[in-house]
C-alpha positions as CSV (number, residue, x, y, z in Angstrom):
1,M,-7.6,23.2,2.9
2,A,-9.9,26.2,2.1
3,G,-13.4,25.4,3.5
4,A,-12.1,22.5,5.5
5,Q,-12.6,22.2,9.3
6,E,-9.6,21.0,11.2
7,I,-10.7,18.8,14.1
8,Y,-7.4,17.5,15.3
9,H,-3.7,18.3,15.0
10,E,-0.7,16.6,16.5
11,K,3.0,16.9,16.0
12,S,4.2,13.4,16.5
13,L,7.8,12.1,16.7
14,Y,7.8,11.7,12.9
15,R,5.4,14.2,11.4
16,N,2.5,16.7,11.7
17,I,-0.8,14.8,11.7
18,V,-3.8,16.8,10.7
19,V,-7.4,15.5,10.7
20,Y,-10.0,17.6,9.0
21,E,-13.6,17.4,7.6
22,E,-15.0,18.8,4.4
23,Q,-17.8,17.9,2.0
24,G,-18.9,15.0,4.1
25,L,-15.5,13.4,4.4
26,R,-13.1,13.1,7.3
27,C,-9.4,12.9,6.1
28,M,-5.9,12.6,7.5
29,K,-2.9,14.3,6.0
30,F,0.7,14.7,7.0
31,G,1.7,18.4,7.3
32,R,-0.3,21.5,7.0
33,Q,0.9,22.4,3.5
34,G,-0.2,20.6,0.3
35,T,-3.3,18.6,-0.6
36,G,-2.1,15.0,-0.2
37,R,-4.4,12.8,1.8
38,Q,-3.3,9.7,3.7
39,S,-6.7,8.4,4.4
40,C,-10.4,9.5,4.1
41,I,-13.7,8.1,5.2
42,S,-17.3,9.1,4.3
43,L,-19.1,10.3,7.4
44,Q,-22.4,9.1,5.9
45,H,-21.1,5.7,4.6
46,P,-18.0,4.8,6.7
47,D,-17.4,1.5,4.8
48,A,-17.2,3.1,1.4
49,L,-13.6,3.4,0.3
50,V,-13.2,7.0,-0.7
51,L,-9.7,7.1,-2.2
52,S,-9.2,5.2,-5.5
53,Y,-5.9,3.6,-4.4
54,T,-7.7,1.7,-1.6
55,R,-10.3,0.4,-4.1
56,M,-7.5,-0.6,-6.5
57,L,-5.6,-2.5,-3.7
58,L,-8.7,-4.7,-3.2
59,G,-7.9,-5.9,-6.8
60,A,-5.4,-8.1,-5.1
61,L,-8.3,-10.4,-4.1
62,Y,-8.9,-11.0,-7.8
63,L,-5.5,-12.8,-7.7
64,K,-6.0,-14.4,-4.3
65,P,-9.7,-14.4,-3.3
66,K,-9.3,-16.1,0.1
67,P,-6.1,-15.1,1.8
68,Q,-5.6,-16.6,5.3
69,N,-2.6,-14.5,6.4
70,I,-2.2,-10.8,5.4
71,L,0.5,-8.3,6.0
72,I,0.0,-4.6,5.5
73,I,2.9,-2.2,5.7
74,G,1.4,1.3,6.5
75,L,-1.8,1.8,8.5
76,G,-3.0,5.4,7.7
77,G,-6.6,5.6,8.9
78,G,-7.0,1.8,8.8
79,S,-9.5,1.7,6.0
80,L,-7.8,-1.2,4.2
81,P,-7.4,-3.6,7.1
82,S,-10.9,-2.8,8.2
83,A,-12.3,-3.6,4.7
84,L,-10.3,-6.7,4.3
85,K,-11.4,-8.0,7.7
86,K,-15.0,-7.7,6.6
87,I,-14.4,-9.2,3.1
88,V,-12.3,-12.2,4.3
89,P,-13.3,-12.5,8.0
90,Q,-11.3,-15.7,8.4
91,A,-8.0,-14.0,7.6
92,R,-5.4,-13.0,10.2
93,I,-4.2,-9.4,9.4
94,E,-1.0,-7.9,10.7
95,T,-0.4,-4.2,10.0
96,V,2.9,-2.4,10.6
97,E,2.9,1.3,11.3
98,L,5.9,3.4,12.1
99,D,4.1,6.1,14.0
100,A,2.2,5.2,17.2
101,S,0.3,8.5,16.9
102,V,-1.1,7.5,13.5
103,A,-2.4,4.3,15.0
104,K,-4.1,6.3,17.8
105,V,-5.7,8.7,15.3
106,A,-6.9,5.7,13.2
107,E,-8.8,4.4,16.2
108,R,-10.1,7.7,17.5
109,F,-11.2,9.3,14.3
110,F,-11.5,6.6,11.6
111,G,-13.2,3.7,13.3
112,F,-10.3,1.3,13.1
113,T,-10.6,-1.4,15.8
114,P,-7.6,-3.7,16.5
115,A,-8.3,-7.2,17.5
116,Y,-6.5,-10.5,18.2
117,D,-6.7,-11.3,14.5
118,N,-6.3,-7.7,13.2
119,T,-3.2,-6.4,15.0
120,V,-0.9,-3.4,14.6
121,A,2.9,-3.5,15.3
122,I,4.6,-0.1,15.8
123,E,7.9,-0.2,14.1
124,D,9.7,0.5,10.8
125,G,8.2,-1.7,8.0
126,R,11.6,-2.9,6.7
127,V,12.7,-3.8,10.2
128,F,9.5,-5.8,10.6
129,V,10.0,-7.6,7.3
130,K,13.6,-8.5,8.2
131,R,12.5,-10.0,11.5
132,A,9.6,-11.8,9.9
133,Q,12.1,-13.2,7.3
134,K,14.3,-14.6,10.1
135,Q,11.2,-16.1,11.9
136,G,10.2,-17.9,8.7
137,K,6.8,-16.2,8.5
138,K,4.7,-16.6,5.4
139,Y,1.8,-14.6,4.0
140,D,-0.8,-15.1,1.3
141,L,-1.0,-11.4,0.7
142,V,1.4,-8.5,1.4
143,V,0.3,-4.9,0.9
144,L,2.9,-2.2,0.7
145,D,1.2,1.1,1.6
146,A,3.8,3.1,3.6
147,F,4.1,6.8,2.8
148,D,5.6,9.8,4.5
149,H,4.5,13.3,3.6
150,V,6.3,13.1,0.2
151,Y,6.4,9.5,-1.1
152,V,7.3,5.9,-0.2
153,P,10.3,5.9,2.1
154,E,13.3,5.2,-0.1
155,H,14.5,2.2,1.9
156,M,11.2,0.6,0.9
157,L,11.7,1.0,-2.8
158,T,14.9,-1.0,-3.4
159,R,15.5,-4.4,-5.0
160,E,16.9,-5.7,-1.7
161,Y,13.7,-4.7,0.2
162,L,11.4,-6.2,-2.4
163,L,13.4,-9.5,-2.3
164,E,13.0,-9.5,1.4
165,V,9.2,-9.0,1.0
166,R,9.0,-11.7,-1.7
167,S,10.6,-14.1,0.7
168,L,7.6,-13.7,3.0
169,L,5.1,-14.7,0.3
170,E,3.6,-18.2,0.1
171,K,4.3,-20.1,-3.1
172,D,1.2,-18.5,-4.8
173,G,1.2,-15.4,-2.5
174,V,0.3,-12.0,-3.9
175,L,2.0,-8.6,-3.5
176,A,0.0,-5.3,-3.8
177,A,1.9,-2.0,-3.8
178,N,0.5,1.5,-3.7
179,T,2.7,4.0,-5.6
180,F,2.2,7.1,-7.8
181,S,1.0,6.9,-11.4
182,S,3.3,9.7,-12.4
183,S,6.6,10.6,-10.8
184,R,10.3,11.1,-11.5
185,L,10.8,7.6,-10.0
186,Y,8.1,5.8,-12.1
187,D,10.5,4.2,-14.6
188,A,13.1,3.1,-12.1
189,E,10.4,1.9,-9.7
190,S,8.7,-0.1,-12.4
191,A,12.0,-1.7,-13.5
192,T,12.8,-2.6,-9.9
193,Y,9.4,-4.4,-9.3
194,A,9.8,-6.2,-12.7
195,G,13.3,-7.2,-11.8
196,V,12.1,-8.9,-8.6
197,F,8.7,-10.2,-9.6
198,G,8.7,-10.3,-13.4
199,R,5.4,-9.4,-15.1
200,F,2.9,-7.6,-12.9
201,Y,-0.6,-6.0,-13.3
202,N,-0.4,-2.2,-13.4
203,L,-3.5,-0.4,-12.3
204,K,-3.5,3.4,-12.6
205,T,-5.7,6.3,-11.6
206,E,-4.3,9.2,-9.6
207,N,-2.2,6.6,-7.9
208,R,-1.0,3.3,-9.3
209,V,-1.2,-0.2,-7.8
210,I,1.2,-2.9,-8.7
211,L,-0.2,-6.5,-8.3
212,A,2.4,-9.3,-8.6
213,Q,2.4,-12.9,-7.6
214,N,5.1,-15.3,-6.3
215,S,4.4,-17.6,-9.1
216,E,3.1,-17.3,-12.7
217,L,0.7,-14.3,-13.0
218,P,-2.9,-15.5,-13.5
219,P,-4.4,-14.8,-16.9
220,M,-7.3,-12.3,-17.2
221,E,-9.8,-15.1,-17.6
222,K,-9.0,-16.2,-14.0
223,I,-9.0,-12.6,-12.8
224,Q,-12.5,-12.1,-14.4
225,S,-13.8,-15.3,-12.8
226,N,-12.6,-14.3,-9.4
227,A,-14.0,-10.8,-9.9
228,G,-17.5,-12.2,-10.5
229,Q,-17.4,-14.2,-7.2
230,L,-16.3,-11.2,-5.2
231,E,-18.6,-8.7,-6.8
232,Q,-21.3,-8.5,-4.1
233,K,-18.7,-8.1,-1.3
234,L,-16.7,-5.4,-3.1
235,N,-19.8,-3.5,-4.1
236,H,-20.4,-2.8,-0.4
237,F,-17.1,-0.9,-0.3
238,G,-17.8,1.2,-3.4
239,T,-15.9,-0.8,-5.9
240,G,-16.3,-3.8,-8.2
241,K,-15.4,-5.4,-11.6
242,N,-16.9,-2.7,-13.8
243,W,-14.5,-0.2,-12.4
244,L,-11.5,-2.4,-11.5
245,L,-11.2,-4.8,-14.4
246,P,-10.5,-2.2,-17.1
247,L,-7.6,-0.9,-15.0
248,F,-5.7,-4.2,-15.2
249,S,-2.8,-4.0,-17.7
250,T,0.6,-5.8,-18.1
251,K,1.9,-3.2,-20.6
252,V,5.6,-2.3,-20.1
253,D,5.4,1.5,-20.1
254,W,9.0,2.2,-19.0
255,P,12.2,2.2,-21.2
256,E,14.0,-1.0,-21.7
257,G,17.3,-1.1,-19.7
258,T,16.1,1.3,-17.0
259,R,18.4,1.0,-14.0
260,I,16.8,-0.6,-11.0
261,L,16.9,0.9,-7.5
262,T,19.1,-0.7,-4.9
263,D,20.3,0.1,-1.4
264,Q,23.4,1.6,-3.0
265,Y,21.6,3.3,-5.9
266,S,18.6,4.7,-4.1
267,P,15.9,7.2,-5.1
268,G,18.0,9.9,-3.5
269,N,20.9,9.1,-5.9
270,L,18.5,9.1,-8.9
271,L,16.8,12.4,-8.1
272,N,20.0,14.2,-7.1
273,G,22.0,12.8,-10.1
274,S,24.7,11.4,-7.8
275,E,26.0,7.8,-7.6
276,N,28.5,8.6,-4.8
277,Q,25.9,9.4,-2.2
278,K,26.0,7.1,0.9
279,P,23.4,4.4,0.8
280,W,20.3,4.9,3.0
281,W,21.4,2.5,5.7
282,Q,24.5,4.5,6.4
283,F,22.3,7.3,7.7
284,W,20.6,5.2,10.3
């Protein structure tokens, strides 16, 4: 963070939260080491989506242009729910955030404003999903954007979790998931999403965004048509079809037969080369 000005630091129950400013940006990161950024806003143009993954996540609207009920797992600075509320003002948005301190920082430093139709629940994302499943809740769009200081929490990468999430989708509901475009988990992660959702659109820059649907995936002709209708609204947030559409791909770029991730065979098992490690839920 050479040259950056730290304006806030808090050691919450879960992590070190750092807010800093540099080169006209205000950013949030977890931990003082490393360069990973959880969220950033432009101080001059607060609506502009600075990080590429947030702009890619808006590509979900190309599959479902007018979602009425949206669930977002992971708040960060609140850039995504804030943008979606302005693009589809009629939507009811529920965001789930594990860390209450992150929610307070989002309001204080990043302009996020909760409302009756743009709410935040403070709890573990998987616990929320399980409860919503029991309550019979349904969503037109579910966005998975939960990260700790390293990666997506491993209990939110498994087949069982994705099946729970899929059960919350309406018949033509859309899933958008933010992951990494290059990691040791890429192949297993891809195979796991494909095992639950079948074909998906794979968008990649520094991050990658998986776009899947709880029905047959719409063809590119439909995607392009929806993109044209949304162009003016998305331009306001610094994105649009000229940048987004070339990123859409259904190419299978992981080996056939890749083992999927499960609650028993978790990312920890894969990275440590052990199949006898306890499943994640036995550590809770």
